[in-house]
TIRO-2110 file (N, C-alpha, C; in Angstrom, 1 decimal):
// TIRO-2110
4.5, -29.7, -2.6, N, 1, A
4.0, -28.5, -2.0, CA, 1, A
2.5, -28.6, -1.9, C, 1, A
2.0, -28.2, -0.7, N, 2, A
0.6, -28.3, -0.4, CA, 2, A
-0.1, -27.0, -0.8, C, 2, A
-1.3, -27.1, -1.1, N, 3, A
-2.1, -25.9, -1.4, CA, 3, A
-2.6, -25.3, -0.1, C, 3, A
-2.5, -24.0, 0.1, N, 4, A
-2.9, -23.4, 1.3, CA, 4, A
-4.0, -22.4, 1.0, C, 4, A
-4.9, -22.2, 1.9, N, 5, A
-5.9, -21.2, 1.8, CA, 5, A
-5.3, -19.8, 1.9, C, 5, A
-6.1, -18.8, 1.5, N, 6, A
-5.6, -17.4, 1.6, CA, 6, A
-5.3, -17.1, 3.1, C, 6, A
-6.2, -17.5, 4.0, N, 7, A
-5.9, -17.2, 5.4, CA, 7, A
-4.7, -17.9, 5.9, C, 7, A
-4.4, -19.1, 5.5, N, 8, A
-3.1, -19.7, 5.9, CA, 8, A
-1.9, -19.0, 5.4, C, 8, A
-2.0, -18.5, 4.1, N, 9, A
-0.9, -17.8, 3.5, CA, 9, A
-0.6, -16.5, 4.3, C, 9, A
-1.7, -15.8, 4.6, N, 10, A
-1.6, -14.5, 5.3, CA, 10, A
-1.1, -14.7, 6.7, C, 10, A
-1.6, -15.7, 7.4, N, 11, A
-1.1, -16.1, 8.8, CA, 11, A
0.4, -16.4, 8.7, C, 11, A
0.8, -17.2, 7.8, N, 12, A
2.2, -17.5, 7.6, CA, 12, A
3.1, -16.3, 7.3, C, 12, A
2.5, -15.4, 6.6, N, 13, A
3.3, -14.1, 6.3, CA, 13, A
3.5, -13.3, 7.5, C, 13, A
2.4, -13.2, 8.4, N, 14, A
2.4, -12.4, 9.5, CA, 14, A
3.2, -13.0, 10.7, C, 14, A
3.1, -14.3, 10.9, N, 15, A
3.6, -15.0, 12.1, CA, 15, A
5.0, -14.6, 12.5, C, 15, A
6.0, -14.7, 11.5, N, 16, A
7.4, -14.4, 11.9, CA, 16, A
7.6, -12.9, 12.4, C, 16, A
6.8, -12.0, 11.8, N, 17, A
7.0, -10.6, 12.2, CA, 17, A
6.5, -10.4, 13.6, C, 17, A
5.3, -11.0, 13.9, N, 18, A
4.8, -10.8, 15.3, CA, 18, A
5.6, -11.5, 16.3, C, 18, A
6.1, -12.7, 15.9, N, 19, A
7.0, -13.4, 16.8, CA, 19, A
8.3, -12.7, 17.1, C, 19, A
8.8, -12.0, 16.1, N, 20, A
10.0, -11.2, 16.3, CA, 20, A
9.8, -10.1, 17.3, C, 20, A
8.6, -9.4, 17.2, N, 21, A
8.3, -8.3, 18.1, CA, 21, A
8.1, -8.9, 19.5, C, 21, A
7.4, -10.1, 19.6, N, 22, A
7.1, -10.7, 20.9, CA, 22, A
8.4, -11.1, 21.6, C, 22, A
9.4, -11.5, 20.9, N, 23, A
10.7, -11.9, 21.5, CA, 23, A
11.6, -10.7, 21.8, C, 23, A
11.2, -9.5, 21.5, N, 24, A
12.0, -8.3, 21.7, CA, 24, A
11.6, -7.6, 23.0, C, 24, A
11.8, -6.3, 23.0, N, 25, A
11.6, -5.5, 24.2, CA, 25, A
10.1, -5.6, 24.6, C, 25, A
9.8, -6.0, 25.8, N, 26, A
8.4, -6.1, 26.3, CA, 26, A
7.6, -4.8, 26.2, C, 26, A
8.2, -3.7, 26.5, N, 27, A
7.5, -2.4, 26.4, CA, 27, A
7.1, -2.1, 25.0, C, 27, A
8.0, -2.3, 24.0, N, 28, A
7.7, -2.0, 22.6, CA, 28, A
6.7, -3.1, 22.1, C, 28, A
6.8, -4.3, 22.6, N, 29, A
5.9, -5.4, 22.2, CA, 29, A
4.4, -5.0, 22.6, C, 29, A
4.3, -4.5, 23.8, N, 30, A
3.0, -4.0, 24.3, CA, 30, A
2.4, -2.9, 23.5, C, 30, A
3.2, -2.0, 23.1, N, 31, A
2.8, -0.8, 22.2, CA, 31, A
2.4, -1.3, 20.8, C, 31, A
3.2, -2.3, 20.3, N, 32, A
2.9, -2.9, 19.0, CA, 32, A
1.6, -3.6, 19.0, C, 32, A
1.3, -4.4, 20.1, N, 33, A
0.1, -5.1, 20.3, CA, 33, A
-1.1, -4.2, 20.3, C, 33, A
-1.0, -3.1, 21.1, N, 34, A
-2.1, -2.1, 21.1, CA, 34, A
-2.3, -1.5, 19.8, C, 34, A
-1.3, -1.2, 19.0, N, 35, A
-1.5, -0.6, 17.7, CA, 35, A
-2.1, -1.6, 16.8, C, 35, A
-1.7, -2.9, 16.8, N, 36, A
-2.3, -3.9, 15.9, CA, 36, A
-3.8, -4.1, 16.3, C, 36, A
-4.1, -4.0, 17.5, N, 37, A
-5.5, -4.2, 17.9, CA, 37, A
-6.4, -3.0, 17.4, C, 37, A
-5.8, -1.8, 17.3, N, 38, A
-6.6, -0.6, 16.9, CA, 38, A
-6.5, -0.3, 15.4, C, 38, A
-5.5, -0.9, 14.7, N, 39, A
-5.2, -0.5, 13.3, CA, 39, A
-6.3, -0.8, 12.3, C, 39, A
-7.0, -1.9, 12.5, N, 40, A
-8.0, -2.3, 11.6, CA, 40, A
-9.2, -1.4, 11.6, C, 40, A
-9.6, -1.0, 12.8, N, 41, A
-10.8, -0.1, 12.9, CA, 41, A
-10.4, 1.3, 12.4, C, 41, A
-9.1, 1.7, 12.6, N, 42, A
-8.6, 3.0, 12.1, CA, 42, A
-8.7, 3.0, 10.6, C, 42, A
-8.3, 1.9, 10.0, N, 43, A
-8.3, 1.8, 8.5, CA, 43, A
-9.7, 1.8, 8.0, C, 43, A
-10.6, 1.1, 8.6, N, 44, A
-12.0, 1.0, 8.2, CA, 44, A
-12.7, 2.4, 8.3, C, 44, A
-12.3, 3.1, 9.4, N, 45, A
-13.0, 4.5, 9.6, CA, 45, A
-12.4, 5.6, 8.8, C, 45, A
-11.0, 5.5, 8.6, N, 46, A
-10.4, 6.6, 7.9, CA, 46, A
-9.9, 6.4, 6.5, C, 46, A
-9.8, 5.1, 6.1, N, 47, A
-9.3, 4.8, 4.8, CA, 47, A
-7.8, 4.5, 4.8, C, 47, A
-7.4, 3.8, 3.8, N, 48, A
-6.0, 3.3, 3.8, CA, 48, A
-5.0, 4.4, 3.7, C, 48, A
-5.2, 5.4, 2.8, N, 49, A
-4.3, 6.5, 2.6, CA, 49, A
-4.1, 7.3, 3.9, C, 49, A
-5.2, 7.6, 4.5, N, 50, A
-5.1, 8.4, 5.7, CA, 50, A
-4.5, 7.6, 6.8, C, 50, A
-4.7, 6.3, 6.9, N, 51, A
-4.1, 5.5, 8.0, CA, 51, A
-2.6, 5.5, 7.7, C, 51, A
-2.1, 5.2, 6.5, N, 52, A
-0.7, 5.2, 6.2, CA, 52, A
0.0, 6.6, 6.5, C, 52, A
-0.7, 7.6, 6.2, N, 53, A
-0.2, 9.0, 6.4, CA, 53, A
-0.1, 9.2, 8.0, C, 53, A
-1.1, 8.7, 8.7, N, 54, A
-1.0, 8.8, 10.2, CA, 54, A
0.1, 8.0, 10.7, C, 54, A
0.3, 6.8, 10.2, N, 55, A
1.4, 5.9, 10.7, CA, 55, A
2.8, 6.6, 10.4, C, 55, A
2.9, 7.2, 9.2, N, 56, A
4.2, 7.9, 8.9, CA, 56, A
4.4, 9.1, 9.8, C, 56, A
3.4, 9.8, 10.1, N, 57, A
3.6, 11.0, 11.0, CA, 57, A
3.9, 10.5, 12.4, C, 57, A
3.2, 9.6, 12.9, N, 58, A
3.5, 9.1, 14.3, CA, 58, A
4.8, 8.3, 14.3, C, 58, A
5.2, 7.7, 13.2, N, 59, A
6.4, 6.9, 13.2, CA, 59, A
7.7, 7.7, 13.4, C, 59, A
7.6, 9.0, 13.3, N, 60, A
8.7, 9.9, 13.5, CA, 60, A
9.0, 9.9, 15.0, C, 60, A
8.0, 9.6, 15.9, N, 61, A
8.2, 9.7, 17.3, CA, 61, A
8.1, 8.3, 17.9, C, 61, A
7.2, 7.5, 17.4, N, 62, A
6.9, 6.1, 18.0, CA, 62, A
7.3, 5.0, 17.0, C, 62, A
8.3, 4.3, 17.4, N, 63, A
8.9, 3.3, 16.5, CA, 63, A
8.0, 2.2, 16.1, C, 63, A
7.0, 1.8, 16.9, N, 64, A
6.1, 0.7, 16.6, CA, 64, A
5.2, 1.0, 15.4, C, 64, A
5.0, 2.3, 15.1, N, 65, A
4.2, 2.6, 13.9, CA, 65, A
5.1, 2.2, 12.6, C, 65, A
6.4, 2.6, 12.7, N, 66, A
7.3, 2.2, 11.6, CA, 66, A
7.4, 0.7, 11.4, C, 66, A
7.5, 0.0, 12.6, N, 67, A
7.7, -1.4, 12.5, CA, 67, A
6.4, -2.1, 11.9, C, 67, A
5.2, -1.7, 12.3, N, 68, A
4.0, -2.3, 11.7, CA, 68, A
4.0, -2.0, 10.2, C, 68, A
4.3, -0.7, 9.8, N, 69, A
4.2, -0.4, 8.4, CA, 69, A
5.2, -1.2, 7.6, C, 69, A
6.4, -1.4, 8.1, N, 70, A
7.5, -2.2, 7.4, CA, 70, A
7.0, -3.6, 7.3, C, 70, A
6.4, -4.2, 8.4, N, 71, A
5.9, -5.5, 8.3, CA, 71, A
4.8, -5.7, 7.3, C, 71, A
3.9, -4.8, 7.2, N, 72, A
2.8, -4.9, 6.2, CA, 72, A
3.4, -4.8, 4.8, C, 72, A
4.4, -3.9, 4.6, N, 73, A
5.0, -3.8, 3.2, CA, 73, A
5.7, -5.1, 2.9, C, 73, A
6.4, -5.7, 3.8, N, 74, A
7.1, -7.0, 3.5, CA, 74, A
6.1, -8.1, 3.2, C, 74, A
5.1, -8.1, 4.0, N, 75, A
4.1, -9.2, 3.8, CA, 75, A
3.4, -9.0, 2.5, C, 75, A
3.1, -7.8, 2.1, N, 76, A
2.4, -7.6, 0.8, CA, 76, A
3.4, -8.0, -0.4, C, 76, A
4.7, -7.8, -0.2, N, 77, A
5.6, -8.2, -1.2, CA, 77, A
5.8, -9.7, -1.2, C, 77, A
5.9, -10.3, 0.0, N, 78, A
6.0, -11.8, 0.1, CA, 78, A
4.8, -12.5, -0.5, C, 78, A
3.6, -11.9, -0.3, N, 79, A
2.4, -12.5, -0.9, CA, 79, A
2.2, -12.2, -2.3, C, 79, A
3.1, -11.5, -2.9, N, 80, A
3.1, -11.0, -4.3, CA, 80, A
1.9, -10.2, -4.6, C, 80, A
1.4, -9.4, -3.7, N, 81, A
0.4, -8.4, -3.9, CA, 81, A
1.0, -7.1, -4.4, C, 81, A
2.2, -6.8, -3.9, N, 82, A
3.0, -5.7, -4.3, CA, 82, A
4.3, -6.3, -5.0, C, 82, A
4.8, -5.6, -6.0, N, 83, A
6.0, -6.0, -6.6, CA, 83, A
7.2, -5.8, -5.7, C, 83, A
8.4, -6.3, -6.0, N, 84, A
9.5, -6.1, -5.1, CA, 84, A
9.7, -4.7, -4.8, C, 84, A
10.2, -4.4, -3.6, N, 85, A
10.3, -3.1, -3.0, CA, 85, A
11.6, -2.3, -3.4, C, 85, A
11.6, -1.4, -4.4, N, 86, A
12.8, -0.7, -4.7, CA, 86, A
12.9, 0.6, -3.9, C, 86, A
11.8, 1.0, -3.2, N, 87, A
11.8, 2.3, -2.5, CA, 87, A
12.2, 2.0, -1.0, C, 87, A
12.6, 3.1, -0.3, N, 88, A
12.9, 2.9, 1.1, CA, 88, A
11.8, 2.4, 1.9, C, 88, A
12.1, 1.6, 3.0, N, 89, A
11.0, 1.1, 3.8, CA, 89, A
10.1, 2.3, 4.4, C, 89, A
8.9, 1.9, 4.7, N, 90, A
7.9, 2.8, 5.2, CA, 90, A
7.4, 3.9, 4.2, C, 90, A
7.9, 3.9, 3.0, N, 91, A
7.4, 4.9, 2.0, CA, 91, A
6.8, 4.1, 0.8, C, 91, A
7.2, 2.9, 0.6, N, 92, A
6.9, 2.1, -0.6, CA, 92, A
5.4, 1.9, -0.6, C, 92, A
4.8, 1.4, 0.4, N, 93, A
3.3, 1.1, 0.4, CA, 93, A
2.6, 2.4, 0.2, C, 93, A
3.0, 3.4, 0.9, N, 94, A
2.4, 4.8, 0.8, CA, 94, A
2.4, 5.3, -0.6, C, 94, A
3.5, 5.1, -1.3, N, 95, A
3.6, 5.6, -2.7, CA, 95, A
2.8, 4.7, -3.6, C, 95, A
2.8, 3.4, -3.4, N, 96, A
2.0, 2.5, -4.2, CA, 96, A
0.5, 2.9, -4.1, C, 96, A
0.0, 3.1, -2.9, N, 97, A
-1.4, 3.4, -2.7, CA, 97, A
-1.7, 4.8, -3.3, C, 97, A
-0.8, 5.7, -3.1, N, 98, A
-1.1, 7.1, -3.5, CA, 98, A
-1.2, 7.1, -5.1, C, 98, A
-0.6, 6.3, -5.8, N, 99, A
-0.6, 6.3, -7.2, CA, 99, A
-1.5, 5.3, -7.8, C, 99, A
-2.3, 4.6, -7.0, N, 100, A
-3.1, 3.5, -7.5, CA, 100, A
-4.5, 4.0, -8.0, C, 100, A
-5.1, 3.2, -8.9, N, 101, A
-6.5, 3.5, -9.3, CA, 101, A
-7.5, 3.1, -8.2, C, 101, A
-8.7, 3.5, -8.4, N, 102, A
-9.7, 3.2, -7.3, CA, 102, A
-9.9, 1.7, -7.1, C, 102, A
-10.0, 0.9, -8.2, N, 103, A
-10.1, -0.6, -7.9, CA, 103, A
-8.9, -1.2, -7.2, C, 103, A
-7.7, -0.7, -7.6, N, 104, A
-6.5, -1.2, -6.9, CA, 104, A
-6.4, -0.7, -5.5, C, 104, A
-6.8, 0.5, -5.3, N, 105, A
-6.9, 1.1, -3.9, CA, 105, A
-7.8, 0.2, -3.0, C, 105, A
-8.9, -0.2, -3.5, N, 106, A
-9.9, -1.0, -2.8, CA, 106, A
-9.3, -2.4, -2.6, C, 106, A
-8.6, -2.9, -3.5, N, 107, A
-7.9, -4.2, -3.4, CA, 107, A
-6.8, -4.2, -2.3, C, 107, A
-6.0, -3.1, -2.3, N, 108, A
-5.0, -3.0, -1.3, CA, 108, A
-5.6, -2.8, 0.1, C, 108, A
-6.7, -2.1, 0.2, N, 109, A
-7.4, -1.9, 1.4, CA, 109, A
-7.9, -3.3, 2.0, C, 109, A
-8.5, -4.1, 1.1, N, 110, A
-9.0, -5.4, 1.6, CA, 110, A
-7.8, -6.3, 2.1, C, 110, A
-6.7, -6.3, 1.3, N, 111, A
-5.6, -7.1, 1.6, CA, 111, A
-4.9, -6.7, 2.9, C, 111, A
-4.8, -5.4, 3.1, N, 112, A
-4.2, -4.9, 4.3, CA, 112, A
-5.1, -5.1, 5.5, C, 112, A
-6.4, -5.0, 5.4, N, 113, A
-7.3, -5.4, 6.4, CA, 113, A
-7.2, -6.8, 6.8, C, 113, A
-7.0, -7.7, 5.8, N, 114, A
-6.9, -9.1, 6.1, CA, 114, A
-5.6, -9.3, 6.9, C, 114, A
-4.5, -8.7, 6.5, N, 115, A
-3.2, -8.8, 7.2, CA, 115, A
-3.3, -8.3, 8.7, C, 115, A
-4.0, -7.1, 8.8, N, 116, A
-4.1, -6.5, 10.1, CA, 116, A
-5.0, -7.4, 11.1, C, 116, A
-5.9, -8.1, 10.5, N, 117, A
-6.7, -9.1, 11.3, CA, 117, A
-5.8, -10.2, 11.8, C, 117, A
-4.9, -10.7, 11.0, N, 118, A
-3.9, -11.7, 11.5, CA, 118, A
-2.9, -11.1, 12.5, C, 118, A
-2.5, -9.8, 12.3, N, 119, A
-1.6, -9.2, 13.2, CA, 119, A
-2.3, -9.1, 14.6, C, 119, A
-3.6, -8.7, 14.6, N, 120, A
-4.3, -8.6, 15.9, CA, 120, A
-4.4, -10.0, 16.5, C, 120, A
-4.8, -11.0, 15.8, N, 121, A
-5.0, -12.4, 16.3, CA, 121, A
-3.7, -12.9, 16.9, C, 121, A
-2.6, -12.8, 16.1, N, 122, A
-1.3, -13.3, 16.5, CA, 122, A
-0.7, -12.5, 17.7, C, 122, A
-1.0, -11.2, 17.7, N, 123, A
-0.5, -10.4, 18.9, CA, 123, A
-1.2, -10.9, 20.1, C, 123, A
-2.5, -11.2, 20.1, N, 124, A
-3.2, -11.7, 21.2, CA, 124, A
-2.6, -13.0, 21.7, C, 124, A
-2.2, -13.8, 20.8, N, 125, A
-1.6, -15.1, 21.2, CA, 125, A
-0.2, -15.1, 21.6, C, 125, A
0.7, -14.3, 20.9, N, 126, A
2.1, -14.3, 21.1, CA, 126, A
2.7, -13.3, 22.1, C, 126, A
2.0, -12.2, 22.2, N, 127, A
2.5, -11.1, 23.1, CA, 127, A
1.7, -11.1, 24.3, C, 127, A
2.4, -11.4, 25.4, N, 128, A
1.7, -11.5, 26.7, CA, 128, A
1.3, -10.1, 27.3, C, 128, A
2.3, -9.2, 27.2, N, 129, A
2.1, -7.9, 27.8, CA, 129, A
0.9, -7.1, 27.2, C, 129, A
0.1, -6.5, 28.1, N, 130, A
-1.0, -5.7, 27.6, CA, 130, A
-0.7, -4.2, 27.8, C, 130, A
END
């Protein structure tokens, strides 16, 4: 087994999720790409908790918000940042963040920002539709 950098591990966690979206419905892929490109700045400006709450609210109407939230949750679990997910999808990360201490909240914020950066990069590469 080779040793990988943090960026390599994060890119490998994100790649199959973005590829799955890219291979699906082109209209939804375009919406997902747009969301991924904007999500990092939304998180930096509003904070992790507010961003997740916004994604939950919008996810009731627009499926790509739910898809991105589910992807981030799975990636955090696969990277062993979050423990295995016993809660329903799209609520687990929200509940973990809601109950975390300030240092853990900041840690989650940094890790989610890193993931969103890879989502944005890989969407630009794999999703053709703008």
